[in-house]
N, C-alpha and C positions, 0 to 999 in steps of 0.2 A: 710477232713483234709489231708494235704500232709504229707507223712511219709518220713523221711530222714534216709537212711541207713548209718551206721558208721562202717567202717572197724576197728576192735579192734586193730590190729597191727599198722595201720596208726595213730589212736588216741594215742596209747601208745608212738609211736615214736615222734609225735609232742609235746605231753605233757612232755615227757622225755627231749626233747631238750629244751623246755621252762624252765623246772625245773633246768636243768643243767646250762643254761645260767644265771638264777637268782642266783644259788649257786656260779657260777664263778665270779659274781659281788659283792659278800659279801664285805662290807667295802669300796667299790669303789664309786667314785662320782656319777656314773649312776646306783647305786643299786636300787633306787626307780623306775627308768624307767624299769629295768629288772623285778622287782616285779610286776609292772603294766602289763607287757606283760604276765607274768605267770598267773596272776589272770584273765585277759581277755581271754586267751586261755582256761583255765580251765572252765570258765563260758560258753564260746561258746560250747565246747564239752558237758558240762552238759546239756545245753538247747537242744542240738541235741539228747541226750540220755535219757532225763527225762521221756518220755513216753514209753521207750523200757523196755525190761526185762533184760537189761544189767546193773545189779546193781554194778558189779565190776567197770565198767567205771564211773558210777555215783559217787561211793564212792571215786575213785581216783581223779575225778574232784573236789569234795567237799574238800578233804584233801589238794590238791594243792592250791586251792583258799584260804582256811583257813590258810595254812602255809604262803602264801604270805601276807595276811592281818595281821597276827600276827607279822611277821617280820617288816612290814611297821609301825605298832604301836610302836614296839621297837625303830625303828629309830626316830620316832616322839618324843618319850619320851626322847631319848638320845639328840636330837637336840632341845628339848623344843618347839616343834611345835604342835599346837593344831590340831587334826584331828578326824573326825567322819566317815571317809571314810568306806562305806560298813557296818556300824554298826547301822542300823535302825534310820536314822535321823528323827527327828520330827520338824515340821516346824510351 
């Protein structure tokens, strides 16, 4: 198995920038795009950290991805858009 090392300061900086970008786009036309970027970034770092002992990074990634999905669902409700994105789709 290949192990990926993640610099915690780098991860925090990238996650923080993505989170700030999403927050700066609140209520704007491209808010969903920014939320998608935040979720994707958080998921990527989570995958890189999942087998590490870095629970702080794992929790941060989980929290940011969840915040992104929760806001996305709020927007869908406000705009009357049906979405099951990231919520255990059954087919």
